[in-house]
C-alpha positions, -999 to 999 in steps of 0.1 A, spaced: -101 -275 -435 -81 -290 -464 -93 -281 -500 -98 -318 -508 -118 -327 -475 -150 -335 -494 -132 -356 -520 -115 -376 -493 -148 -382 -473 -165 -392 -506 -138 -418 -512 -140 -431 -476 -177 -437 -479 -180 -449 -516 -145 -460 -525 -117 -445 -545 -131 -456 -579 -166 -444 -573 -179 -423 -602 -147 -427 -622 -149 -437 -658 -143 -474 -663 -149 -482 -626 -170 -514 -620 -206 -505 -615 -220 -513 -580 -254 -528 -576 -282 -503 -571 -300 -501 -537 -331 -517 -553 -310 -546 -564 -295 -552 -531 -330 -550 -515 -344 -576 -538 -315 -599 -532 -317 -594 -494 -341 -622 -485 -345 -643 -453 -325 -673 -461 -330 -705 -440 -308 -728 -461 -272 -723 -468 -244 -739 -490 -221 -755 -463 -194 -760 -488 -187 -721 -485 -171 -712 -452 -177 -676 -441 -146 -660 -426 -143 -638 -395 -131 -608 -417 -164 -610 -437 -183 -608 -405 -161 -579 -394 -168 -561 -427 -205 -564 -420 -202 -551 -384 -181 -521 -397 -212 -506 -414 -225 -497 -380 -206 -466 -373 -220 -453 -406 -258 -458 -397 -283 -440 -376 -285 -445 -339 -311 -431 -315 -297 -398 -298 -264 -412 -312 -259 -434 -281 -246 -464 -301 -257 -489 -276 -254 -521 -296 -223 -544 -296 -215 -573 -319 -199 -607 -314 -188 -625 -346 -191 -663 -345 -175 -684 -373 -177 -721 -380 -166 -742 -350 -178 -751 -315 -192 -716 -308 -212 -717 -340 -225 -752 -331 -236 -738 -297 -255 -709 -314 -270 -732 -339 -284 -754 -313 -303 -725 -296 -319 -707 -325 -353 -714 -343 -359 -706 -379 -390 -708 -401 -417 -703 -375 -441 -698 -403 -436 -734 -416 -433 -755 -384 -441 -787 -403 -408 -784 -423 -386 -782 -392 -362 -757 -411 -334 -756 -418 -332 -788 -436 -303 -812 -425 -271 -801 -443 -282 -765 -449 -277 -751 -414 -259 -717 -410 -225 -719 -396 -216 -683 -390 -234 -656 -369 -233 -621 -357 -248 -620 -321 -260 -585 -313 -260 -573 -277 -272 -543 -260 -254 -522 -233 -288 -513 -218 -321 -530 -212 -341 -535 -244 -365 -506 -251 -383 -490 -281 -351 -470 -291 -330 -501 -290 -354 -520 -312 -353 -492 -337 -315 -491 -337 -315 -529 -339 -337 -529 -371 -314 -503 -388 -283 -522 -378 -295 -557 -389 -308 -545 -422 -276 -525 -429 -254 -555 -421 -275 -577 -443 -273 -554 -472 -235 -555 -468 -236 -592 -468 -256 -592 -501 -231 -568 -516 -204 -595 -508 -224 -623 -523 -237 -636 -491 -271 -637 -474 -285 -640 -440 -315 -642 -417 -325 -621 -387 -333 -644 -357 -352 -631 -326 -365 -665 -316 -334 -679 -296 -324 -690 -261 -308 -659 -249 -294 -670 -216 -279 -703 -232 -262 -682 -259 -251 -655 -234 -234 -680 -211 -221 -703 -239 -203 -674 -256 -193 -658 -222 -211 -625 -233 -209 -596 -208 -240 -581 -224 -276 -593 -231 -280 -607 -266 -310 -591 -284 -307 -607 -319 -288 -632 -338 -279 -627 -374 -272 -659 -394 -248 -655 -424 -238 -677 -452 -238 -685 -489 -276 -688 -498 -286 -723 -507 -322 -718 -517 -344 -699 -541 -367 -671 -528 -392 -652 -549 -415 -623 -539 -452 -624 -549 -471 -591 -551 -504 -592 -532 -531 -567 -522 -545 -557 -488 -567 -585 -474 -549 -613 -492 -528 -640 -475 -494 -629 -463 -479 -662 -449 -448 -673 -468 -450 -708 -483 -429 -734 -503 -437 -750 -536 -414 -772 -557 -384 -762 -537 -390 -724 -541 -397 -703 -511 -425 -677 -519 -430 -645 -499 -461 -624 -505 -455 -587 -504 -480 -559 -504 -477 -535 -533 -465 -499 -527 -499 -487 -536 -514 -509 -508 -489 -495 -483 -495 -459 -491 -522 -441 -470 
């Protein structure tokens, strides 16, 4: 093993400038988590490129996978006819059905369709959650945002994109075009998200309430 093996691995994971004096500070994990909200409205003047989706997909070899089987596959979809097809077969904002989200002119135009090489099962669902959250954190790091979508027409998207595998989730990606704020609440209080004066509010239980 080369003497500088660990140094090279550190640079591969964190970047060549990580830890060096004068290097730009990366946002902390807490910052990324707070910025990683479920956006249902996007700035359509910003076009997400395929290379950005590929950068998000590239986090997957670095994250955990049940028994290391790595059974998820990813199909990037950028603005165009394929994105229009995906957009026509997803549903967003189930908790606010009266608003018919997304509002016209704020629809997402880029997606990552996540497929599985085997039938969906609890192990796949765990892998899926890890993958989706990790890709979203990468999106936030790049100044983007997204939304995990499980309410979609699987067969229409599978056939429309000519996918050889079953889609299990759709990740919408774009430049966020709405304001979202977290509201701390306690056990027993209302947890449904709501909108007021153009701001999307999301109640979140405190760490104390989540701790047994």
